[in-house]
N, C-alpha and C positions, 0 to 999 in steps of 0.2 A: 057585154063581156061578163063572164061569171067569175066571182071571187070566192076563193076558198075561205072557210072559217079561220079566224086568227090562230087558234090552237093548232089546227092541221097545217096551216102554212108555215108556222114556226117549226113544227115537227119535220116537214119536208126540207126546210132550210137547214136545220141543225144536224139532222142525222148524217147527211153526206159530209158536212163540214167539220163535225166534231173531231174526227180523226185528223183531218187536215190542220185544224187549229191546234190540236195537241202536238203535232209535228212542229208547228211554228213556235209553240211554247218551249219545246225541247231545244230548238235552235237558239232561241233567245237566252236559254240557260247556259249556253256555252261560254262561260266566263270564269275567271280565276276564283272568285269568291265562293263558288259552289263546288269547287274541286274538293273531294273528300267529305262533303257534307251530305246529309240526308234531307230531301225536300219533297214536297208534294204541292199540287195546285189543282183546284177544282173551281169551275164556274158553271152556273146553271141559270136559265131563265126562271122567273117566278112561277111559271107554269110547270117547271120541272125539267124542261128539255136541256140536255147537256150541250155545253159550248166547248169545253175542253176538260179533260180529266187525266191527271198524272198521278199515279200511285194513290188513289183516293182512300184506300184502306190501310195506308201506312201509319202506324202509331207514332206520334211525335209529341214532344212537349209543346204546348200551345202558348206558354207565357200568358200575358194578360188578355189574349183573345178568349180565354176561358170565361172571362166576365160576361161575354155574350150569352153563355149558358146560364150563369147564375142570375143575371138580370132578367132574362127571359122567364126563368122559373119563378122569380119573385113577382113579376108582373102577372103571371098566370095564377099564382097562389093568392095574392092580395088585391090585385086590381090597381090601376094607376092612381086612384084617388085615396088610397089607404093612408092613414096616419098612425104612427106608433105612439103609445101613451105612457106617461110616467106619472102615476098618482102619488100624492103626498098626503100622508095620514098623521093623525095624532091619537094618543091614548085617550085623551079626554078633551073636552072643550074648555076654554079658559073660564075662570070664575069672574065675578063682578069686578075684581081688581086686575084682571088681565093675566092671571097666573094659570099657566097650563101645568097641572100637577101630573106630569108624565113626560113622554118623549115624542119627538117627531120621527117619522119613518118615510124615507124616499124609496119607493118600490120600483126597481129596474124593470122596464118593459121592452128592452131591446132597441131603443131609439138610438140609431148610430149618430144622429146629428146633435145630441144634447150638448149644449155649450159650444157648439161649432158654428162659425159664421160662413162656412163654405156654401151652404145651400140657401137660396132665396127664401126669406121668411124665417130663418133660424137665428136665434139670438147668440151672440158671442158669449164666452164664459163670464166676463164681468157683467154684461147686461142680463144674462140669465139669473145670476145670483141676486142682483138688485131687484129683478122682477119677482123672484120667489120671496125675497125678504119683504117686499111690499105687499104681496098677497098674504103672507103669514101675519103681518101686522094689521092688515085689513080685517082679519078675523078677530081682532081685539087682543091678540097675544102680545104681552109685554115682558113676560118672564116664563122660562121653561125650566122646571125643576129637574127634568131628566136629561136625556142625551139626544144627539142628532145621529140617527141610524141611517145607513144606506144598505139596501138589500139587493144583492146581485145573484140571488139563488135561481133565477130563471134559466141560466145557462149551467151546464155541467161539463165535467171532464176538463182536459187541458185547454188553456186559453190560446195556445198557439198550435197550428197544425204540426203533425209528427215530423214532417220533412222540412221544417224551417231551418235554414242553415245558420251557422253561428255568426257569420258576417252580417246577415240581415237582422238577426235578433237584436233588439235594443234600439233599432232605428224606427222612425215614425211609419215607414212603409211596411213594417212588420209588427205594428202595435198589436198587442193581445186584445182579443174581443172579450168584452164583459157585458153582462146584461144591463148594467148601469154604466154606460159610457160617459165620458166627460172630456170636452176639449179635444176631440178626436183621439183620446187616450194618448196624447203626446204633449211634450213641453218643449220650449225653445231654449237653446243654448247660444249665447253670444260670446265670441272669442275676442280677446284684446287685440287690436290692430298690431300687425307685425310687418315691417317693411324689409327686414333683412332675410335674404334667402337662406333656407334651411335652419333658421332660428326656431327655438321652441315657441309654441303659441299657448298662452294661458287662457283659462275660462274667465270671462269678465262678469257675466251675469247669467241667471237662469230665471225664466218665467213660465208658469207660476212658481213661486218658491215652494219647495217640497221639504217638509221636515224630515231630517235624518239622511238626506241625500249627500253622498260624497262622490266627487268627480276627480279622477286623475287623468290629466291630459298629456298624451304623448304625441300630440299633433305638432307638425312643423310647417313653416311657411314655404311656399314655392313661388319663385319668380317666373317659372316656365309653364307650369300647369295652372291655368286660370279657372279650373273647375273645382267644385267642392268635392274633395275626396276624403272627407273625415267620416269615420264610421264609429258608432257607439256599440260597445260590447256589454250586454247585460241581459240576464234572463228575467222573465216576469217575476215581480216581487223583490227584485234585487235592487237595493239602494246604494250599493257600492259599485260604481260603473267606471269603465275606462274608455278613452277615445283615442283612436289611432288614425293615421293618415296625414293628408296635407290640406291646407287652405291657401288661397292665393294671397300674395303680398299686396295686390292691388286694392283689396277691400279696406279702405281707410277708416270706415265706420265700424269695422269688425264683422267678420263672417258669421252668419247665423245658420244653425242647423236645427233640425227637430229630432227628438229622441222619444222612444216609447216610455210612457209613464209606468213606474213600477206597480202602482195600485191606484187606478183611476177612481173607484168608488170611495176609497179612503180620502183622496184629495178633495173630492166633491164635498164629503162630510166636513172636512177641515175648513174649506173655504166658505161653505154656507154658514157654519158656526161663526166664523170671523165676520162675515157680512152682517149677520144678525146683530152681533155685538157692536159693530160700527154704527148700526142703525138704532141702537138704544135698547135692544132686546137682551135681557140677561139670560144666559144659558149656564145653569149650575153644573151640568154634566159635561161629558166630553163628546168627541166625534168618533163614532165606531162603525166599522164596515162589517156587515153580516154576510155569511155565505149560506146560512140556513134561514128560511123564511119564518118570520114570526106569525102568529095567528092574527089575521086582519079582521076576523069576524065582527068583533065588537068595537073596532076602531072607528074613528070619525074621518071621513074624507074631507080634507081641507080644499084641495083643488087638484086638477089634472092638467099636466103640461102635454101638449100635442105637437108632434113633429110636423115638418113640412110634408107635402104630398109625396107619395112614393115616386111618382113620375119625375119629380125634381131631384130626389135622391139618386135615382137611376141615371139621370143626366150627369151627375158628378161621378158615379161609378164608372161609366163608360168614357165620357168625354175627358175627364181628368184622370182616368185610370186609377181610381183611389182604392187601394187594397183593403183598407180598414172597413169601409162601408160594405164592400163585397163580402168580407168575412162575417160581419154582423148579420147581413141578410141571409147568409148560408145557415146560420144557427136559427134565425127566425123562421126559416122554411120548416125546420123540424118542429119548432114550437107550434106553428100554425097547423101542422099535421097531427098535433096531439102527442108528439114525442118529446123526449128530453132535449133541451137546447144544446146539443153537443155537436162537435165537428162531424163525427161519424154519422149521426142521424141526419145532419144537414146534407151530407154527401149522398146518403140513401135517397133523400128527396130529389136530388138532381137526377139520379138514376131513374127514379119513379116518374119524373117529368118526361124524360126521354121515352121511356117504355110506354107511358100512357098515350103518347103522341106518335107511336109507331116508329120511333127512331131506335136503331139497334144500339145496344150498350156493349156489344161483344168486344169492340176495340177501344173501350173507354176505361181508363184507370185514373181515379181522382184522389187527391190528398187534401185539397183545399178548394176555396171558392173564388180565389183571386188570380190563380195562375202563377203565384210566386215560386212554388216548388218546381224544381227541375224534374221531379219524378212523375208529375202529371203526364198522362198520355191520352191523346185523342186524335181523331183523324180529321183531315180537311173535309171529308164527306159529311161527317157528323156535324161540324160547324155549319156547313152549307145547309144541311137539313134543318137545323135550328133556325137559321136565317130565313129559309123558305117558309117554315111554319109561322114565324112571327109576322111575315108579310101578309098573312091571311087573318091575323088577329084584329079585332076592332080597335085595339089600342096601339096598333103598329106605329102611328104617328109619333108617339112618345119614345118608342124604342129607336126608331129611325133617326129622330132628332138628337138622340143622346150620343150618336157617333160623330166623330170628328170629320170636318171638311177641310180642304186645303187652304181656305182663307180664314180659318179661325184659329184660336190658340189651343184647341182641344188636343188631347192625347200627346202632350209635350211637343206640339208643332211638328207632328209626324210627317206631314206632307207640305211643309212650309215653302218649298221651292217648286212645288208641282202644280201644273195645270193653269196657273194664273195667265200665261200668255194665250191659253186656249179658250178663255172666257167660259169654261164649263165647270167651275169649281164646285157648284152645288149638285153636280151629277155624280159625285163620289162621297159616300159616307162610310167611314172606315174605323175599325177598332184595331189598334196596334198592340204588339206584345214584344217585350225585350227582356230577356234574362241571359245569364252567361251562356254563350254559344247558340242562342235562339233568337230568331227574328221572325215575326209573324204579322200578317195583316189579314183581316176578314171584314166583310161588310157588303155594301151594295154599290152598284154602278148603274147608270142608265145608258143604253145604246143611242144611236143617232135618231131612233124613232121614239125615244122616251120609254122604251121597255125596260123593266127592272131586272137586274141581274144580281144574283147572290154569288159571292166568291170567298175563297179562303186559300191563302198561301202560307206555308210554314216551312222554315228551314232550321235544322238542328245541326249541332257539331260544327258551327262556323268558327273559323279562326280569326278572321278580320274583325276588328272592333270598330270599324268605321261604318258609314252608311251605304257602302257599295251594294249591299243586298237590296236596299230600297230602290236603287236604280233599276234592278231587275223587276221588282214588283211594279214599279211605275210603268215599265214597258208593257207589262201584262194589263194594267189598268187602261193604258192608252189603246191597247188592242180591243178591249171590251167597249170603250167609248166609240170606237170607229166601226163597230158592227152596225148593220150587216156589211160585210166586205163587198166591195164592188168587184164584179167579175169581168 
């Protein structure tokens, strides 16, 4: 018996069935959640053969599935084993009495993980400060006559994308990107427990403590809504913030939320100065944040802090859908290309990545790297093209493993009720996306033969705020898992 080559056999299989499967998808879409909505769905084998294609060139807001593009471009530009560096300099070396007659300088290098314990191998903020203090003292420094400076000049332009909306601004998931980041550029607010429905809720504590911060809480307790619906309203650099919304009455220990830091480099300088003094180092000057780089030519490098590997950062970007890391990587793409570390230049590098790899940018309009803006526009075909491209890369393993599966806690438990009875949870790796009126999923599936499929589903202008759209997406994924269809 003669066998056709795999690629040819797949081609003969998919071409006649692509239209038939597209009809099946259209039939599955006949449900109330999609009435009045705009939606598109594309699925292709890794070799490129189409499985189904519904409005593949329709421009839609992708929400967090845009991180698939940003993380792909970052892996392409830096490689999975790249580390970001934060060097610490001094004007001079200490004299025989341990006196540094000058200042310390922390030079921001775009490390998104600095002072964050989210990534394996990264030190939390308290541990980072203790570690740095120990290294400074190990150089024989007992007294600093100057200041503690932090330098965030590597990035330029606005710290938030142009289309960041007011309700997002001030919250941790829209924290501004700074070349010298610290503690995910966010801080924690704990509310006083309140058991009475609709009663005012006061702020109990803040960590880390931020000098000059003023908080006005207009939050009330809710006995019926058990979700965190408290939103912080503040612009970058604003120390007078307001909080609106509700928190559950059921949180007897006090509800906790995270907000964006007004000035992360300044807080780092303040807290390092405090740590040094606690450890017995006298600092005669103050803590100062710089936006213009000093001349490092004749300074002395004390030590260099290195981030975890990029592959581990990408894992958090996609599996935890962490906007802040994505926005930091966007700017570092520009720096890596020799451009200014701005949002605009970072977006230009995303376009360049697509064009370099033969992916059309005609239907792509981007304003950020995380997908938080409702004004981003991309097609399902573009996302699938990126997924197919990455499947051919030598570092595909890290990209693939950064996506959520139905049996892990990734991407906010996107598929937590899906596929477990089918014993094929590892055959789905997905990146989800949700913003107002938008639900999207994109990633990889394996058919019954183990053949890899790339897919992207996006719906815009949804009215329902429940997960009913995900039931539609799950029906499409089950269709992919059951390929080839029995005749």
